[in-house]
N, C-alpha and C positions, 0 to 999 in steps of 0.2 A: 811107683803110680805115678798114673796122670793126672797133674792137677791138686795135689794133695804138698803144702808149702811143708819143709822139712820143720818139724819144729821141736822144740826141746822143753821138755817138761820136769818142772821140777815141785818139790815138796820141802820145806820145813820141815824138821822133826817133831814142831811143837805142832802142826798141822796132823802131821803122821801119826800122831798120838788121838787127838780128836775124830778121825777115819778109826784107830781102833777101837776106841771107844765106843763111840757110836755101832760099829758094825761088831762088835762084841756083846753088848745090850740088846741089840734087833736079834743075834745070832749067836745063843751062848756056845754053840759047838764048834765055832769059828776059831780057828788057833792064831795067832800071831804069828804063825812059821805061814802057815797056807794065804794067810793076807799079804806077807810082803813076799812070797814067790809071786802072784797076782800084780805085784810092780813093775813087770819087767818095762825096762824103758825109763824107768822116771826115778828118778836124781833125786835120792834124800839127803840132806843140806844141813850141816848141824846150825843151831840157833846160838851163836855166840854174842859178845857185846855188843857189837856196831850194830848187831841186827835188835838187839834190845833196847838198843838207844835209840835205834830209828821205830820201831814200833811203839817204846813208849811215846815220841812225840805224834802218831798217829793218834793218841788220847784226845789233845788235841783240838782236832777235825772236830770231831763227835765224840757224844760218848755212849753210840749205836754200836761203836766199832768195840768186838772183843778182842780179847788177847789173842786167838787164834785167826783171828780177820788182820787183828794187825801186824802180827804173823805174818802172814799171807802175802799185804802188801811189802811190807820191810824187805821180805826174799824180792819180789819183782822188782824191787825198787834198787836192790842191792846186786839182780843182775841183767839190769837194762831193761826188764822186760813186762809186762804184762798179767794181769791177774784174767783167772774167769771165775764170774759168782753165778746165784742163783738169787742172791741177795740186790734185788731194784733199788735200795735203796745206794747203794756203791755209788750208781752210776749217777746220781744225785748232787755227790758228794763232788768236792776241788779239792782233786787226787795229784797227786805228782805221778803218777802210773797209770797207764789206761787199763781202760774198765772193759770187758766183753762179757756181755752175757748172756749166759747160756739156754736163756729162760727167757723169752722177752715178753 
């Protein structure tokens, strides 16, 4: 596809849990299997000790970051990537990963 960059999309199991929880809360008929099959091309990444340590460190930046927020940032840091978020607060924080707002 012309003009489209090759993008690697990854999601930690912590953030996948958030997606499942919210989707099933809003749509009780949705099953985890159906939702997982919709993830074509998304890499699900374990949340291990190194990610836990990084995520805990982001709690020192601000108390406004939830565990899910910090898990996302930790994964981006570990993968030398960036994060996409609708949370405008992230763009105002001094983070060590690039932040792209999906709703400016």
